[in-house]
C-alpha positions as CSV (number, residue, x, y, z in Angstrom):
1,M,235.7,-51.6,138.4
2,E,233.7,-53.8,136.1
3,I,231.8,-55.2,139.0
4,E,230.7,-51.7,140.1
5,K,229.5,-51.0,136.6
6,E,227.5,-54.1,136.5
7,I,226.0,-53.3,140.0
8,N,225.0,-49.8,138.8
9,Q,223.5,-51.3,135.7
10,I,221.4,-53.8,137.8
11,K,220.3,-50.9,140.1
12,K,219.1,-48.9,137.1
13,E,217.2,-51.8,135.7
14,L,215.6,-52.4,139.1
15,D,214.6,-48.8,139.4
16,N,213.0,-48.9,135.9
17,H,211.3,-52.1,136.9
18,D,209.8,-50.5,140.0
19,K,208.6,-47.5,138.0
20,R,206.9,-49.8,135.5
21,I,205.2,-51.8,138.2
22,S,203.9,-48.7,139.9
23,E,202.5,-47.4,136.6
24,L,200.7,-50.7,136.0
25,E,199.3,-50.7,139.5
26,N,198.1,-47.1,139.3
27,P,197.3,-46.3,135.7
28,P,196.6,-42.6,134.7
29,P,193.0,-41.6,134.4
30,K,191.4,-42.1,131.1
31,K,190.6,-39.1,129.0
32,G,187.2,-38.7,127.5
33,K,183.8,-37.5,128.4
34,E,183.7,-36.2,131.9
35,K,181.0,-37.5,134.1
36,I,179.2,-35.7,136.9
37,P,181.0,-36.9,140.0
38,L,179.0,-39.1,142.3
39,S,178.5,-37.7,145.7
40,E,178.6,-39.8,148.9
41,P,175.4,-39.9,150.8
42,L,174.8,-36.6,152.5
43,S,175.2,-36.2,156.2
44,E,172.4,-35.0,158.4
45,D,174.4,-31.8,158.9
46,F,174.3,-31.0,155.2
47,I,170.6,-31.7,155.0
48,M,170.0,-29.4,158.0
49,D,172.2,-26.8,156.3
50,I,169.9,-26.9,153.2
51,V,166.8,-26.7,155.4
52,N,168.2,-23.7,157.4
53,K,169.2,-22.0,154.2
54,I,165.7,-22.4,152.8
55,K,164.2,-20.9,156.0
56,N,166.8,-18.0,156.2
57,C,167.7,-17.0,152.6
58,K,166.6,-13.8,151.0
59,E,163.9,-15.6,149.0
60,S,162.4,-17.3,152.0
61,D,159.2,-15.3,151.9
62,K,158.6,-16.2,148.3
63,I,159.5,-19.8,148.9
64,E,157.0,-20.0,151.8
65,S,154.2,-18.4,149.7
66,R,154.8,-19.8,146.2
67,V,156.3,-23.2,146.9
68,L,155.6,-24.6,150.4
69,N,152.1,-23.2,150.8
70,K,151.1,-24.6,147.4
71,S,149.9,-28.2,146.9
72,K,152.1,-28.8,143.8
73,E,154.9,-31.4,144.4
74,E,156.9,-30.1,141.5
75,G,158.1,-26.9,143.3
76,R,158.7,-28.7,146.6
77,I,160.9,-31.3,144.9
78,L,162.9,-28.8,142.8
79,L,163.4,-26.4,145.8
80,P,166.2,-28.4,147.5
81,Y,168.0,-28.7,144.1
82,Y,167.7,-25.0,143.6
83,I,169.1,-24.2,147.0
84,S,171.9,-26.7,146.4
85,Y,172.6,-24.9,143.1
86,K,172.5,-21.4,144.5
87,Y,174.2,-21.8,147.8
88,F,176.1,-25.1,147.9
89,S,177.9,-25.4,144.5
90,N,175.1,-27.5,142.9
91,R,175.8,-30.6,145.0
92,C,174.0,-33.7,144.0
93,L,171.0,-34.9,145.9
94,T,169.1,-38.2,145.9
95,T,165.3,-38.8,146.3
96,V,166.0,-39.9,149.9
97,D,167.6,-36.5,150.6
98,I,164.6,-34.8,149.1
99,E,162.3,-36.8,151.4
100,K,164.3,-35.8,154.5
101,I,164.5,-32.1,153.5
102,T,160.8,-31.8,152.7
103,G,160.1,-33.7,156.0
104,E,162.1,-31.1,157.9
105,L,160.2,-28.3,156.2
106,G,156.8,-29.8,157.3
107,V,155.7,-30.8,153.7
108,K,157.1,-34.3,153.5
109,I,157.0,-36.1,150.2
110,K,157.8,-39.8,150.4
111,E,160.9,-41.1,148.5
112,S,158.8,-43.2,146.2
113,N,156.6,-40.3,145.2
114,V,159.7,-38.1,144.6
115,A,161.2,-40.8,142.4
116,N,157.9,-41.2,140.4
117,K,157.5,-37.5,140.0
118,I,161.1,-37.1,138.7
119,K,160.6,-40.0,136.3
120,E,157.3,-38.7,135.0
121,S,157.9,-35.0,134.6
122,L,161.0,-33.5,136.3
123,V,163.8,-35.5,134.6
124,K,164.1,-32.8,132.0
125,Y,165.1,-30.3,134.7
126,L,167.7,-32.5,136.4
127,D,171.0,-34.0,135.3
128,S,172.2,-37.4,136.5
129,A,175.5,-39.1,136.6
130,S,174.0,-42.5,135.9
131,R,170.9,-44.2,134.8
132,R,168.2,-45.1,137.3
133,K,168.6,-48.6,138.6
134,K,166.3,-50.3,141.1
135,G,167.7,-50.4,144.6
136,K,170.6,-48.0,143.9
137,P,170.4,-44.3,144.7
138,T,170.6,-41.9,141.7
139,F,172.3,-38.6,142.2
140,Y,170.7,-35.6,140.5
141,K,171.6,-31.9,140.2
142,L,169.6,-29.1,138.7
143,N,170.4,-28.2,135.0
144,R,170.0,-24.8,133.3
145,K,166.4,-25.6,132.2
146,G,165.6,-26.5,135.8
147,I,167.0,-23.3,137.2
148,K,164.9,-21.3,134.8
149,H,161.8,-23.3,135.5
150,F,162.1,-23.0,139.3
151,E,162.8,-19.3,139.1
152,E,159.5,-19.0,137.1
153,I,157.7,-20.9,139.9
154,L,159.4,-18.7,142.5
155,Y,159.2,-15.3,140.9
156,G,156.4,-15.8,138.4
157,K,156.8,-15.6,134.6
158,K,159.4,-13.4,132.9
159,G,158.2,-10.0,134.2
160,E,159.0,-10.6,137.8
161,I,162.3,-12.6,137.2
162,E,163.8,-9.4,135.8
163,K,162.9,-7.5,139.0
164,K,164.8,-9.8,141.3
């Protein structure tokens, strides 16, 4: 009888020991400021989905005339971020993704030029999960100010935005 009690006692201690080990091996996530989740590099399929959405969305005529046919890089760079925001749950994109998308649209902007333009003037319209580091891709997504700014490019100043 006493031996069975001791065996049960030992089993309980071993169970508790196993639970403590698993808690140490897999700690619960820390609470605190939530970061924008990093995306994995986008597949060619997703890039083509963005390109096809740009060509076939209800704003495609305005995109063609007010963004793609203009020489300003600003609208061309913000366009994929806007489409990602509007149709793809605001998924993060890198400068390499922007180069591929603009290349598919026939208005290719090199990755280095995209990065420089973002650094110089577009960073205020984009949110990033991490700081820019040389050699590592930085994932960006459009913020509220960027959405408003791109809609001004696309629809004109306040008067035409209300008509959409």
